N, C-alpha and C positions, 0 to 999 in steps of 0.2 A: 550239438549235435547230439542225436541217441547212438550211442557203442555201435548199434547195429542195425543205421538207417540206411547209409552205405549198402552194406548186403542184401539187405531186404530191396532199393531198387534196384539192384545187378540178379538178386531171384528174380523180382514181375520180368525184368527184359529177359532171363532166362526161360519162365515161364512162357510167354509171350512167342518168343521163337518157338521152341516144342510147340505150342499150340496151334501157330500157322503151318506150321511140319506138317503136320496130322488134320489139319482140316483148315478148311477155304476160311476165308474172310466171311464177314458178315454178308447175306443178301440184301440185310435189308435194316431199319432201327428195330423194327419189332424182333427180327430176329435176334439180334444182339442185345435188347433188351431181354430176350426170353431167358437167351443164354446166363446174364449178368443176374438176372433175377434168381435163377436156379443156384446160381454159386451162393448169390448170398442167403438162402436158405439151409444149403448146407453149413456155412458158417455158423445161423444163426442155430439149426441145430444141434453141433456142438457148444455152442454158448447158453445151449438150453442143459444138454448133460453133464457141462464140466459145474454148471448152478446147482445140479443134483447132485453130483460127486462131492462137491464141495459144503453144500448143505450135511449131508451124510455123514463129513469127517468132522465137521462142527456138533454132530450129535451125539460121537464118539469121545469127541476131545472133552464134550460135558461132562459126559458119564467115566473119564479120567484113564478110557478106553487108546488103545497105542489105534494110529489111521496110517501109519506109515505107507500101506496097501493103498488107502482111499489118496494120499496124498503123489503117491508115483500115479495111480491111473490120474487124477488134476493131472501130473504132466504129460500123459500121453496125450487127453483131449485136450491140451491146452496148444502144444506142437504138431497135432490136427488142426484145429481154429488156424495157428498159424499159416499153415497151408493153405487154406484154403480162402482166407483174408487174401494170401497173395495170388491166388486162382482169381477173384473177385479183381485183386487191380488190373493183372495182367488182362482179363475180359474186356473192361473199363477202357484204357488203350487199343484191343485190339477193335471195339467198336468207333474209336476214333481214328483208328487207324483203316477202318473199313467205309466209314463213309465220307473222308475228306476228302477224296478226289484226287484232285491232282497235285495237293498239298500234302499228300501224304508219304511218310520217308520209309516206304516199305519197296519191297519189288511186288510191280503188278501180277508180276509172270509165279513166283512163290510165295509169295506174302511176306519174306523175311524181311526183320527189319536193318536196312541200312546207317551204318555207323554213322555218323555228320560226317561230311569232305571226302567218302569213299563214293565209288559208284559199283556195280550190280553188275557182272553180265549173266545170263542164265547160263546154265551147266551143260546146253548144250551148244552152246559156241565155242 
């Protein structure tokens, strides 16, 4: 297992719950698809920027120039891509949660994920 795999699962879970607090579940497959597509596009925009920064760093390396600033920029962009990719994964879970009907493992009133084996009562009860 990758050293951060469990952490990523935890971050996806955290992102999903935060998204469910701020936004309702998807009203349709089309709605869910559009949100996931937007997150994928943001991830791809980051990847394209990362490739551009890294190519620029390689150009500097070939000229024996210091490229520490470019590598720091690549790291910052890579971290942003990781966040966007986590959002993609969370929205995929939200898609399934939104359209799973009775088999969903979330509160139908607030959208919060219910950990296995626990019940959830609305806050007004």
